[in-house]
N, C-alpha and C positions, 0 to 999 in steps of 0.2 A: 691627897689625890685630887686633881682638878677636874671637876665635872660641870657640865652645863645641862640645863633642862630644855627639851624640845617642847613645842606647843602641845603635842599629844601625850606628854608625860615621859617619853623615853629619855634616858640619860646617856650623854656622850662624854667620854674621857678625852682630855686634850692636854697638850704641853705647849707652853709659850717660851720662845727663845728671845732674849733681849737683843735690841739693836737700835740703830739711829732712828729716832722718831720722825726725822725729815725724809726718810727713805720709805719706799713701799714695803709692805709686809709680804713675805714669801709664805704662801699657804700650800702645804704638802698634802696630796691626796694619794693614799696607798693603793696597792694592787688588789685584785679580786680575792686573794687569800691572805692579804697583808694586814698591817696595823701600824700604829705609830712606832712601836718598838722595832719593827722589821725594817724601817728605814736605817736603823743603826745610827752611825754618826754623820751620815750625809747631810741632813738638815743643819746641824750645828756647824759643820765645815763650810757649807755654802753661805750660811748667814755670816760667819766670821769673815769669809772672803769678800762678800759684797757689802758688809756693814748693815745689812737689813735685819729687822726683827723677823721672827718666824712663828708659824702656827702649825702644829702637827696634831691631828686628832684621829680617833678611831670611829669610823662610821658605825651606825647602828648595826648590831650583830657581830661586831669584830672586837678583838682585843679586850680592853677593860670597859668598853661600853656595854649597854644593856643588850640582851639577846633579842633576836627577831621575834615578833609576836605572832607571825603567821607565815603563810607561804609567800614566795617571791614571784612576782609577775614578770612578763617580758619587758615591762616598762621600768624595771628596777633602777637602771642607770639614770633615766630621766628623773625618777623620784629623788635619788640622791643629789642630782645636779640642781633641780628646780625647787625642791622642798627643803631638804636637810641643809645643804650647803649655804643657801641664803640666810637661814636661821642662825647657823654657826657664825657667819661673818657679821650679821647684825648685832649679835650679842657680844662678840669678842673683839671686833675691830671698830665698831661704831662709825662706819663710813670711811675709814682710812683707805688710801690707795693700796692696791695689792696686786701681786702677780701669783698665778696659780701654777704649781708644779705637780703634774699628775703622772703616775706610773700605771700602765696597763689599763685596768678598769678606771683608775683614777685619771688617766689621760683622756679617756672617752668622756668621763664626767666633766672634766675641765672644758672640753670642746662644746658640750651641750650647754653648760653654764655660760660660756663666752658668747654663744650664738644669740643669747638674749640681750647682749650688749649692756650688762649691768654697770651701774655707776661705780666708779672707783677701780674697775678692772683695767690695768695698764698693759698686761701681757700674759701669755700662756706658754708654758714649757710642757711638752708631752714626751713621755718615754714609752715606746711600745704600745701606743694607743691603737685601739681598733675602731674603725668607722664602718665596717661591714664584717660579715662572718665568712671565714675561709675554712676549707677542709683541713688545712694544716693545724688550725686552731682547735677544731673539734677532735682531731687525732691526738693532739697533745693532752686535751682534757680527758679523753678516754684512757690514755696511759696513766694519767694522774689518778683517775678513778680506780684503776686496777691496783696501783701502788697503795692507795689509801686502804682498799679492801684487804690488802696483804699486810697491813700494819707498817708500811714503810714510810709513812708521813707522820709518825707520832710526834715529831718535833714541833708540829703545829700546835700541839696541846700546851706547849710552853707559853704560847702567845694568846691562845683563845680559850684555854681551860675547858670547862664543861660545855662550852658552845662550839667546840671544834667540829664535831660531826654535823651539827646543824648548819654551820656556815659553809662547810665543805660541800654538803649535799645541795644547799641553796645555789651555790656557784655552779657546780658540775651539772646538776639536773636542769637548771635554767638554760645553760648554753647548749645542752644536748637535746632540749625539747624541739621537736620538729618545727613548731611555729617560729622558734627563735632563729632558724636558719635564714629567715628573711629580714632579720634585724639589720637596719642600715641607717646611719646618721649623716650620710653625704648631703642630704637635702639641707642640712643646717650650716654647712661649712661656709657658704658664701656670705652668711650673716655674721661671721666672726670678724669684727672690725678691728680688733687689737692685733699687734704683732704676735706671731706664734713661732716658737722654735720647736721643731718636731725632730725627735731623735729615735733611732731604732738600732739595735744590734744587727750586724750583718748575718749572724747565725741564729737569729731569734727563732726559737722552736714553736712559738705560738702565733706567728704571723710572718707574711712575706713583705718584701719592699713595696708591694702594691698598696699596702696601708699608708706608708710614708708618702708615696707618690700621690695618692688620692688627697691627702691633707694639703700638700704643697700646691697641687694643681687647683684646688678649689677654695682655699682660704686666701683672701686677697693679699695679706701681708705675712706670708709664711715662708720659712726657709727650712731646709732639711739637713740633717747630719746623720749619715749612715756610719755607725761606729764599728770599726773593724775589729775582728777577733773578739766578738762579743755576742752573748745570747740575749735572753729576755730582760735582763736586769742591768742596764748600762751603768747606773749609779753605783753599783757594787763591783761589777766586773771590769769596768774601765773608768773608775772614779775620777782620776786626774783629768782625763779628756772631757768628761761631762762637766766637772767643776769649771774648767777653763772655758768651755763653750757657753755655759749659762752665765758666767761672770761677764764675758764679752757681750752677751745679749742684754744683760742688765745695764751695763755701761751705755749701750746704744739707746736703751729706753730713756735714760736720763737726759739724753740730748734731744729727745722728741718734744 
């Protein structure tokens, strides 16, 4: 099992996918209740299609990584983007050019990270990223909370084990905290200098197209793809369309 050590002693699980050393590395950031395993075969398929190497890891608190050590603050996405992610990349990529692919929370983290214009970042792909809080998002989380309480989300234990209740409550309780209703990262978007491909399912139960429109309107080099007949997880629900779109995006980055 491949693990890396963070500066504060926390351990993270990661998986590396082989690819062409002359191409950028694809770095995959999972959703708010996700982990490396929940990407299923999408990272491997995308790396095979593009020829790129890949890096998939479990953020602290998730999957096979160490558990959270305390409560989660309203700044948790910034902390993952500006503290944890740079450590992971410094240790595992050693300065190699990279493209970040983020789903849901992972997409928001990718945008926060990109706003700092880090060296080596060539592009960002977001799926169902949030840049502000909507009532539809909170309603979806309340439904998930009820389902969890009724024991209907026991499948998460397969991925998070003994950490399942802790990470679920950290996610749900933070988003439903009254102070979090004012969370907004639109102020960062104009500072994202690299190209961005923003995707969202037309039937996303956790966000409206206003999220997609905000990203494209405010990131200087962004384009959007509203994926038809799709919910919150485009890379699973419409995998072929997403693979094709990201492949095209990657080929365009090569010409820049």
